[in-house]
C-alpha positions as CSV (number, residue, x, y, z in Angstrom):
1,X,13.0,33.1,-9.5
2,X,14.4,29.6,-9.8
3,X,16.3,28.2,-6.8
4,X,19.6,26.6,-7.4
5,X,20.9,24.0,-5.0
6,X,24.5,22.9,-4.6
7,X,25.4,19.5,-3.3
8,X,28.7,18.5,-1.7
9,X,30.5,15.5,-3.1
10,X,29.8,13.7,0.1
11,X,26.0,14.3,-0.2
12,X,26.0,13.2,-3.8
13,X,27.7,9.9,-2.9
14,X,25.2,9.3,0.0
15,X,22.3,10.1,-2.3
16,X,23.7,7.8,-5.0
17,X,24.0,5.0,-2.4
18,X,20.4,5.3,-1.4
19,X,19.2,5.3,-5.0
20,X,21.5,2.4,-5.8
21,X,20.0,0.4,-2.9
22,X,16.5,1.1,-4.2
23,X,17.5,0.0,-7.7
24,X,19.0,-3.2,-6.4
25,X,22.5,-2.5,-7.8
26,X,25.9,-2.0,-6.3
27,X,29.2,-0.4,-7.0
28,X,28.1,2.6,-9.0
29,X,27.8,5.2,-6.2
30,X,31.5,6.0,-6.1
31,X,31.9,6.4,-9.9
32,X,32.4,9.9,-11.3
33,X,28.9,9.6,-12.8
34,X,27.6,7.9,-9.7
35,X,24.4,9.9,-9.1
36,X,23.3,9.8,-12.8
37,X,24.2,6.1,-13.0
38,X,22.3,5.3,-9.8
39,X,19.2,7.3,-11.0
40,X,19.3,5.5,-14.4
41,X,19.5,2.1,-12.7
42,X,16.6,3.0,-10.5
43,X,14.4,4.2,-13.4
44,X,15.2,1.1,-15.6
45,X,14.0,-1.5,-13.0
46,X,10.2,-2.1,-12.7
47,X,8.6,-1.9,-9.3
48,X,8.1,-5.6,-9.0
49,X,11.8,-6.0,-8.9
50,X,12.0,-3.8,-5.9
51,X,9.7,-5.3,-3.3
52,X,11.0,-2.9,-0.6
53,X,9.0,-0.2,-2.3
54,X,5.8,-2.2,-2.5
55,X,3.9,-4.4,-4.9
56,X,0.6,-4.9,-6.7
57,X,-1.7,-7.2,-4.7
58,X,-5.2,-8.8,-5.3
59,X,-7.3,-8.6,-2.1
60,X,-8.7,-12.1,-1.7
61,X,-10.5,-12.1,1.6
62,X,-11.1,-10.3,4.9
63,X,-11.7,-10.9,8.6
64,X,-12.7,-8.3,11.3
65,X,-9.9,-6.9,13.4
66,X,-10.6,-8.3,17.0
67,X,-12.0,-5.6,19.3
68,X,-12.5,-3.1,16.5
69,X,-15.4,-1.9,14.5
70,X,-15.3,-1.3,10.7
71,X,-11.7,-2.4,10.4
72,X,-10.5,-5.6,8.7
73,X,-7.4,-7.7,8.1
74,X,-7.0,-8.7,4.5
75,X,-5.8,-11.8,2.7
76,X,-3.8,-11.0,-0.5
77,X,-1.8,-12.5,-3.4
78,X,1.0,-10.6,-5.3
79,X,0.1,-9.7,-8.9
80,X,1.8,-8.7,-12.1
81,X,0.4,-6.8,-15.0
82,X,-0.1,-8.5,-18.3
83,X,-1.0,-6.9,-21.6
84,X,-4.7,-7.4,-20.9
85,X,-5.0,-7.3,-17.1
86,X,-3.5,-9.0,-14.0
87,X,-2.3,-12.4,-12.9
88,X,-0.7,-14.0,-9.9
89,X,3.1,-13.4,-10.0
90,X,5.4,-16.3,-10.4
91,X,6.3,-17.5,-6.9
92,X,3.7,-15.0,-5.7
93,X,4.0,-13.8,-2.1
94,X,0.7,-13.8,-0.2
95,X,-0.9,-13.4,3.2
96,X,-4.0,-14.7,4.9
97,X,-6.4,-12.9,7.2
98,X,-4.4,-14.0,10.2
99,X,-0.8,-14.3,9.0
100,X,1.1,-11.6,6.9
101,X,-2.2,-9.9,6.3
102,X,-2.6,-6.4,4.7
103,X,-4.4,-3.5,6.3
104,X,-6.4,-0.7,4.6
105,X,-5.1,2.7,5.5
106,X,-8.6,4.2,4.8
107,X,-9.9,2.2,7.8
108,X,-7.2,3.4,10.2
109,X,-9.5,5.6,12.3
110,X,-12.8,3.8,11.7
111,X,-15.1,3.2,14.7
112,X,-18.8,2.5,15.4
113,X,-19.8,6.1,15.1
114,X,-19.0,9.4,13.3
115,X,-17.2,10.0,10.1
116,X,-15.3,7.0,8.8
117,X,-12.2,6.7,6.5
118,X,-14.5,6.8,3.4
119,X,-15.8,10.2,4.6
120,X,-19.3,8.8,5.4
121,X,-20.9,9.9,8.7
122,X,-22.4,6.9,10.4
123,X,-24.4,9.3,12.6
124,X,-25.9,11.1,9.6
125,X,-29.5,11.0,8.5
126,X,-28.9,8.4,5.8
127,X,-28.1,5.8,8.5
128,X,-30.8,7.1,10.8
129,X,-33.4,6.5,8.1
130,X,-31.9,3.2,6.8
131,X,-30.7,1.2,9.9
132,X,-29.8,-1.8,7.7
133,X,-26.9,0.0,6.0
134,X,-23.4,-1.0,7.0
135,X,-19.8,-0.1,6.1
136,X,-18.4,-3.1,4.1
137,X,-14.9,-4.6,4.0
138,X,-13.0,-4.4,0.7
139,X,-14.6,-7.1,-1.6
140,X,-14.6,-8.1,-5.2
141,X,-10.9,-9.0,-5.4
142,X,-9.6,-5.6,-6.5
143,X,-5.9,-5.2,-7.5
144,X,-4.3,-2.4,-5.4
145,X,-0.9,-1.0,-4.8
146,X,0.4,-2.0,-1.4
147,X,3.5,-0.6,0.3
148,X,5.8,-2.2,2.8
149,X,6.5,-0.6,6.2
150,X,6.8,-1.4,9.8
151,X,4.2,-1.2,12.6
152,X,4.5,0.4,16.0
153,X,6.3,-2.8,17.3
154,X,8.8,-2.6,14.3
155,X,7.2,-5.7,12.6
156,X,7.0,-5.7,8.8
157,X,3.5,-4.8,7.5
158,X,1.7,-4.3,4.2
159,X,-0.7,-1.4,3.7
160,X,-3.0,-0.3,0.9
161,X,-5.7,2.2,0.3
162,X,-9.2,1.4,-1.0
163,X,-12.4,3.2,-0.1
164,X,-14.9,1.0,1.7
165,X,-18.4,0.6,0.2
166,X,-21.7,0.8,2.1
167,X,-24.4,-1.9,1.6
168,X,-27.6,-3.2,3.1
169,X,-31.3,-2.7,3.1
170,X,-32.8,0.7,2.6
171,X,-36.0,1.6,4.4
């Protein structure tokens, strides 16, 4: 059975204002067609026009997080899609490995032992037999979707997800 939800006029106006803010428009939430107009404005604007949602970035470098194992801070440059690939955005935002850096959510719980964010067990037999293998930071300048948020101290931060590779000498 299909559920039917009824929204009060007050809820519709509040929802319209949230969508309107995401779309980067103003003044349509209180119109009679406010919710539909706000949704249409939201859908008509590409993501790069709404940086509060996130952006495409090229990962350009990495540095180990101090005091941590198998975690890195990443340099990045904002990207836009072309008909054949990607390029730096006009007036591209960027970060270095020490200022405005991005973090990889797949590395959040990485350590020097056990199962890592890429689902590989560092204590498994593959690593016992091949002691030269190591988890690697993101490399190769991939373009990834990154979203904006705040950290535990309420500072702005940028986060992406990309599975780490393993590389090194096999026995």
